[in-house]
C-alpha positions as CSV (number, residue, x, y, z in Angstrom):
1,M,0.0,0.0,0.0
2,S,1.3,3.4,-0.9
3,S,2.1,6.0,1.8
4,K,1.2,8.7,-0.8
5,D,-0.7,11.6,0.8
6,N,-2.8,13.0,-2.0
7,N,-3.1,16.3,-0.3
8,Q,0.7,16.8,-0.5
9,K,1.3,18.3,-4.0
10,C,4.5,19.4,-5.4
11,V,5.8,21.5,-8.5
12,L,8.9,20.2,-10.5
13,V,11.1,22.6,-12.4
14,V,12.9,20.2,-14.9
15,I,16.4,21.4,-16.0
16,A,19.2,20.4,-18.2
17,D,22.4,22.0,-19.3
18,G,21.6,25.2,-21.2
19,F,18.6,26.1,-19.1
20,E,17.7,29.8,-18.7
21,E,18.8,30.5,-15.2
22,T,16.5,33.6,-14.5
23,D,13.4,31.5,-15.4
24,A,14.4,28.6,-13.2
25,I,15.9,30.5,-10.2
26,V,13.3,33.1,-9.9
27,I,10.4,30.6,-10.2
28,L,11.9,28.2,-7.6
29,S,12.6,31.2,-5.2
30,L,9.2,32.9,-5.4
31,L,7.2,29.5,-5.1
32,R,9.2,28.6,-2.1
33,Q,8.8,32.0,-0.5
34,A,4.9,31.3,-1.0
35,G,5.1,28.1,0.8
36,I,4.6,25.9,-2.3
37,C,6.4,22.6,-2.4
38,V,8.7,23.0,-5.5
39,K,11.8,20.9,-6.4
40,S,14.4,21.4,-9.1
41,V,15.0,18.2,-11.1
42,G,18.0,17.7,-13.3
43,L,18.4,15.2,-16.0
44,T,21.9,14.2,-14.5
45,S,23.4,14.3,-11.1
46,G,25.8,16.9,-10.1
47,L,26.0,20.6,-11.1
48,I,24.0,21.7,-14.1
49,G,25.3,24.6,-16.1
50,S,22.8,27.3,-17.3
51,A,22.9,29.3,-20.7
52,H,25.0,31.9,-19.2
53,G,27.4,29.9,-17.0
54,V,25.6,29.7,-13.7
55,W,25.8,26.4,-12.2
56,I,23.2,25.0,-9.8
57,M,22.7,21.6,-8.0
58,P,19.2,20.4,-8.5
59,D,17.2,19.0,-5.6
60,L,17.0,15.7,-7.2
61,T,17.4,13.9,-10.6
62,L,14.9,12.1,-12.7
63,A,16.4,8.9,-11.6
64,G,15.7,9.8,-7.8
65,L,12.2,11.1,-8.6
66,D,10.5,7.9,-7.6
67,R,11.3,8.6,-3.8
68,L,9.4,12.0,-4.1
69,T,6.6,10.4,-6.0
70,D,6.0,7.7,-3.4
71,T,4.8,10.3,-0.9
72,T,3.8,13.4,-3.0
73,S,1.7,14.0,-6.2
74,I,3.2,16.1,-8.9
75,S,0.7,18.9,-9.6
76,T,2.8,20.9,-12.1
77,V,5.9,20.5,-14.4
78,I,7.7,23.6,-15.3
79,L,9.9,23.6,-18.3
80,P,12.2,26.7,-18.2
81,E,13.3,28.4,-21.5
82,G,16.6,27.7,-22.8
83,R,17.2,26.4,-26.3
84,L,19.9,23.8,-25.5
85,S,17.9,22.7,-22.3
86,L,14.7,22.3,-24.1
87,A,16.4,20.2,-26.8
88,R,17.7,17.9,-24.2
89,L,14.4,17.5,-22.4
90,E,12.8,17.0,-25.9
91,A,15.2,14.1,-26.5
92,D,14.9,12.3,-23.2
93,P,12.2,9.5,-22.9
94,R,12.3,9.9,-19.1
95,V,11.0,13.4,-19.5
96,H,8.2,12.0,-21.9
97,R,7.2,9.5,-19.3
98,L,7.2,12.1,-16.5
99,L,5.0,14.5,-18.6
100,R,2.7,11.7,-19.6
101,R,2.3,10.6,-15.8
102,V,1.6,14.1,-14.7
103,V,-1.1,14.8,-17.4
104,A,-2.7,11.4,-16.6
105,Q,-3.0,12.5,-12.9
106,R,-4.6,15.7,-14.0
107,G,-1.4,17.8,-13.5
108,H,-0.3,20.6,-15.6
109,I,2.8,21.7,-17.8
110,V,4.0,25.1,-17.8
111,T,6.2,26.2,-20.7
112,S,6.9,28.8,-23.4
113,A,5.9,28.5,-27.0
114,E,9.3,27.2,-27.8
115,G,9.0,24.7,-25.0
116,L,5.8,23.2,-26.5
117,R,8.0,20.8,-28.5
118,V,8.8,18.8,-25.4
119,P,5.2,17.8,-24.7
120,R,4.7,17.3,-28.4
121,A,7.7,14.8,-28.3
122,A,6.0,13.1,-25.4
123,A,3.0,12.5,-27.8
124,L,0.7,14.5,-25.5
125,W,-0.9,16.4,-28.4
126,G,-0.5,17.2,-32.0
127,E,0.2,20.6,-33.6
128,E,-2.6,22.7,-31.9
129,P,-1.1,23.9,-28.6
130,G,-3.2,22.3,-25.8
131,A,-5.2,20.2,-28.1
132,A,-4.8,16.5,-27.5
133,D,-4.9,13.8,-30.4
134,D,-8.4,12.8,-29.0
135,G,-9.6,16.3,-29.3
136,Q,-9.5,17.1,-25.5
137,R,-7.8,20.1,-24.1
138,M,-4.6,19.3,-22.4
139,P,-3.5,21.0,-19.1
140,V,-0.8,23.4,-20.5
141,L,-0.3,26.7,-19.2
142,L,1.6,28.7,-22.0
143,R,4.0,31.4,-20.9
144,E,2.9,34.8,-22.6
145,P,5.5,36.2,-25.0
146,G,7.5,38.8,-22.9
147,Q,6.0,37.6,-19.6
148,S,8.7,38.2,-16.9
149,P,9.7,35.0,-14.7
150,E,8.3,37.1,-11.8
151,A,5.0,37.5,-13.4
152,L,4.7,34.0,-14.4
153,A,5.8,32.9,-10.9
154,L,3.1,35.1,-9.3
155,D,0.4,33.7,-11.8
156,L,1.5,30.2,-10.9
157,I,1.3,31.0,-7.2
158,R,-2.2,32.3,-7.5
159,R,-3.2,29.4,-9.7
160,L,-1.6,26.8,-7.3
161,K,-3.4,28.1,-4.4
162,Q,-6.7,27.5,-6.2
163,P,-8.0,23.9,-5.6
164,S,-8.8,23.5,-9.3
165,L,-5.1,23.8,-10.3
166,A,-3.3,22.3,-7.3
């Protein structure tokens, strides 16, 4: 029997080398300040380099994610901008499995227009952003062009504190 507490929800910020550090760090920081469970998840263990040479140590790796999901539901996966990072996320079948699992559990994906290629690669939907192959709307929150990381984080906090998104 699982010890998962369905009331405990967490947000994941998935990063790979080349991620846009402002997106990831600002979002992580503001969500944590708001008391929301949020974890950075790296594709690999160890330090991960940003697009501009900032190195961070993620809270966990995709390989270690099972320990978190044993006790916590994932409500949202955030895919920060960064051309190289998004390409790596797009190419990783573990990311595809994570996104499919989160969507199957009625979770959400947050990304930019450029980042839509990652859930598309996971076969979550076709060319129409947010439209599934079966015609249903998929739970994607698309970052507005020019929206600052701070504005995105504040919008996420507002949404995550609403029972319908969390």
